[in-house]
VOPAFI-282582 format. One line per 5 residues: number of its first residue (from 1); for each residue x, y, z of C-alpha. Coordinates in nm, 2 decimals. Layout:
% residues N
NUM = X,Y,Z ~ ...
//
This chain:
% residues 220
1 = 1.39,-1.89,0.38 ~ 1.14,-1.61,0.32 ~ 1.01,-1.58,-0.04 ~ 0.79,-1.29,-0.14 ~ 0.58,-1.29,-0.46
6 = 0.56,-0.92,-0.57 ~ 0.43,-0.70,-0.84 ~ 0.59,-0.35,-0.85 ~ 0.37,-0.07,-0.72 ~ 0.11,-0.30,-0.59
11 = 0.00,-0.38,-0.23 ~ 0.28,-0.63,-0.21 ~ 0.51,-0.33,-0.19 ~ 0.41,-0.28,0.18 ~ 0.53,-0.63,0.26
16 = 0.86,-0.57,0.07 ~ 0.91,-0.24,0.26 ~ 0.84,-0.41,0.59 ~ 1.09,-0.69,0.51 ~ 1.35,-0.43,0.44
21 = 1.28,-0.24,0.76 ~ 1.30,-0.56,0.96 ~ 1.64,-0.64,0.79 ~ 1.53,-1.00,0.71 ~ 1.69,-1.20,0.43
26 = 1.44,-1.29,0.16 ~ 1.41,-1.40,-0.20 ~ 1.20,-1.17,-0.42 ~ 1.00,-1.32,-0.70 ~ 0.86,-1.06,-0.93
31 = 0.53,-1.15,-1.08 ~ 0.34,-1.00,-1.37 ~ 0.00,-0.84,-1.33 ~ -0.28,-1.01,-1.51 ~ -0.32,-1.37,-1.64
36 = 0.01,-1.48,-1.49 ~ -0.14,-1.45,-1.14 ~ -0.42,-1.68,-1.24 ~ -0.20,-1.98,-1.33 ~ -0.27,-2.29,-1.12
41 = 0.07,-2.29,-0.95 ~ 0.02,-1.93,-0.82 ~ -0.35,-1.98,-0.73 ~ -0.23,-2.25,-0.49 ~ -0.04,-1.98,-0.30
46 = -0.30,-1.70,-0.33 ~ -0.65,-1.83,-0.43 ~ -0.78,-1.49,-0.55 ~ -0.48,-1.45,-0.78 ~ -0.34,-1.14,-0.62
51 = -0.01,-1.03,-0.46 ~ 0.14,-1.05,-0.21 ~ 0.20,-1.42,-0.14 ~ 0.46,-1.48,0.12 ~ 0.63,-1.82,0.17
56 = 0.76,-1.85,0.53 ~ 0.83,-2.14,0.76 ~ 0.71,-2.39,0.51 ~ 0.37,-2.22,0.48 ~ 0.23,-1.96,0.25
61 = 0.04,-1.65,0.35 ~ -0.17,-1.40,0.14 ~ -0.34,-1.07,0.23 ~ -0.09,-0.79,0.29 ~ -0.25,-0.67,0.62
66 = -0.24,-1.02,0.77 ~ 0.13,-1.06,0.66 ~ 0.22,-0.73,0.82 ~ 0.06,-0.82,1.15 ~ 0.22,-1.17,1.14
71 = 0.57,-1.04,1.07 ~ 0.55,-0.77,1.34 ~ 0.44,-1.03,1.59 ~ 0.71,-1.27,1.48 ~ 0.98,-1.01,1.54
76 = 0.84,-0.79,1.82 ~ 1.19,-0.68,1.92 ~ 1.20,-0.47,1.60 ~ 0.94,-0.24,1.75 ~ 0.74,-0.20,1.43
81 = 0.41,-0.35,1.56 ~ 0.21,-0.30,1.88 ~ 0.16,-0.61,2.07 ~ -0.15,-0.72,2.28 ~ -0.15,-0.52,2.60
86 = 0.05,-0.22,2.46 ~ -0.12,0.12,2.49 ~ -0.12,0.18,2.12 ~ -0.25,-0.16,2.02 ~ -0.60,-0.03,1.93
91 = -0.48,0.26,1.72 ~ -0.22,0.03,1.56 ~ -0.50,-0.21,1.44 ~ -0.73,0.07,1.32 ~ -0.47,0.25,1.11
96 = -0.31,-0.07,0.98 ~ -0.65,-0.17,0.84 ~ -0.73,0.18,0.73 ~ -0.46,0.13,0.47 ~ -0.69,-0.13,0.30
101 = -0.97,0.12,0.28 ~ -0.74,0.35,0.10 ~ -0.61,0.08,-0.12 ~ -0.97,-0.01,-0.23 ~ -1.01,0.34,-0.37
106 = -0.66,0.33,-0.53 ~ -0.74,0.00,-0.69 ~ -1.07,0.13,-0.84 ~ -0.89,0.43,-0.99 ~ -0.61,0.21,-1.12
111 = -0.86,0.00,-1.30 ~ -1.04,0.30,-1.45 ~ -0.72,0.48,-1.57 ~ -0.49,0.19,-1.66 ~ -0.66,-0.15,-1.68
116 = -0.97,-0.07,-1.89 ~ -0.82,-0.03,-2.23 ~ -1.11,0.12,-2.41 ~ -1.24,0.47,-2.33 ~ -1.60,0.35,-2.35
121 = -1.54,0.12,-2.06 ~ -1.43,0.40,-1.83 ~ -1.65,0.61,-1.61 ~ -1.58,0.98,-1.53 ~ -1.84,0.94,-1.24
126 = -1.64,0.66,-1.08 ~ -1.31,0.85,-1.13 ~ -1.46,1.16,-0.96 ~ -1.62,0.97,-0.68 ~ -1.32,0.75,-0.60
131 = -1.08,1.04,-0.61 ~ -1.30,1.24,-0.37 ~ -1.31,0.94,-0.14 ~ -0.93,0.93,-0.15 ~ -0.93,1.29,-0.06
136 = -1.14,1.22,0.25 ~ -0.88,0.95,0.35 ~ -0.60,1.20,0.31 ~ -0.79,1.45,0.53 ~ -0.83,1.18,0.80
141 = -0.45,1.12,0.80 ~ -0.39,1.49,0.82 ~ -0.62,1.51,1.13 ~ -0.45,1.21,1.29 ~ -0.10,1.37,1.24
146 = -0.22,1.69,1.41 ~ -0.28,1.47,1.72 ~ 0.01,1.22,1.69 ~ 0.30,1.43,1.56 ~ 0.57,1.31,1.32
151 = 0.42,0.96,1.27 ~ 0.08,0.79,1.30 ~ 0.18,0.63,1.62 ~ 0.46,0.71,1.87 ~ 0.76,0.67,1.64
156 = 0.79,0.50,1.30 ~ 0.59,0.17,1.28 ~ 0.43,-0.07,1.04 ~ 0.13,0.16,1.03 ~ 0.34,0.42,0.85
161 = 0.45,0.15,0.60 ~ 0.10,0.03,0.53 ~ -0.07,0.37,0.51 ~ 0.23,0.53,0.35 ~ 0.22,0.27,0.06
166 = -0.15,0.35,0.01 ~ -0.07,0.72,0.00 ~ 0.21,0.64,-0.25 ~ -0.05,0.49,-0.48 ~ -0.32,0.74,-0.41
171 = -0.11,1.04,-0.49 ~ -0.13,0.92,-0.86 ~ -0.49,1.02,-0.85 ~ -0.55,1.28,-0.58 ~ -0.33,1.57,-0.48
176 = -0.22,1.61,-0.12 ~ -0.15,1.98,-0.18 ~ -0.24,2.19,0.12 ~ -0.22,1.90,0.37 ~ 0.10,2.01,0.53
181 = 0.11,1.75,0.81 ~ 0.05,1.47,0.56 ~ 0.31,1.60,0.32 ~ 0.57,1.64,0.59 ~ 0.51,1.29,0.72
186 = 0.51,1.14,0.37 ~ 0.84,1.31,0.29 ~ 1.00,1.17,0.60 ~ 0.89,0.81,0.55 ~ 0.97,0.80,0.18
191 = 1.32,0.93,0.25 ~ 1.40,0.61,0.43 ~ 1.65,0.38,0.27 ~ 1.41,0.08,0.30 ~ 1.14,0.26,0.10
196 = 1.39,0.36,-0.17 ~ 1.49,0.00,-0.21 ~ 1.13,-0.09,-0.28 ~ 1.09,0.14,-0.58 ~ 1.08,-0.02,-0.92
201 = 1.32,0.05,-1.20 ~ 1.18,0.28,-1.47 ~ 1.09,0.00,-1.71 ~ 0.90,-0.20,-1.44 ~ 0.66,0.08,-1.33
206 = 0.29,0.02,-1.34 ~ 0.22,0.39,-1.33 ~ 0.40,0.56,-1.61 ~ 0.27,0.90,-1.52 ~ 0.30,1.09,-1.19
211 = -0.06,1.19,-1.19 ~ -0.39,1.07,-1.36 ~ -0.66,1.34,-1.33 ~ -1.02,1.23,-1.32 ~ -1.21,1.30,-1.64
216 = -1.47,1.57,-1.64 ~ -1.83,1.44,-1.62 ~ -2.04,1.50,-1.93 ~ -2.22,1.84,-1.90 ~ -2.00,1.96,-1.62
//
């Protein structure tokens, strides 16, 4: 039995998407963001109190990138990973972990716009900087797609899942307008049935707005 601990619209979404693409049976346990993830029972699964946590084969894993690598290596016949010795292995690892760079910026912006409840706690400077950094990441994806074509590697892979999920979050804070390759790729991967099955119901969404613009800096 595979059991995934998941918070909608968080990094655990990339593991959920991968499980759907792999066609594996699993049990989904929906967790709540915040104090619930710091309960002793959950910390035994994920010591930093974050999602995802994946129970598989009698063991528990945390860290979404590690889980994605592990599942792809466990089911190489599905073709979503790039195994040792394959020509695209290096690019696969680079772009798989690039998703975490993007997620760092998305998490900082999520904290600024959603998690800090008082306006006095929020920083327009951080909002502007992190949104600009996301923009640089989007430009890097655009440049990659000019080289690689329809997907980040040759054909759809776990890299599209990991980076695509980071773009899904990042687009709440930074527009992709004008990045035609990125927008075409994003439209293709998010039209997949497996992605659609990962989307939360309206009442379970963390992001209640489609876009959160950065605040203007004082004196700007």
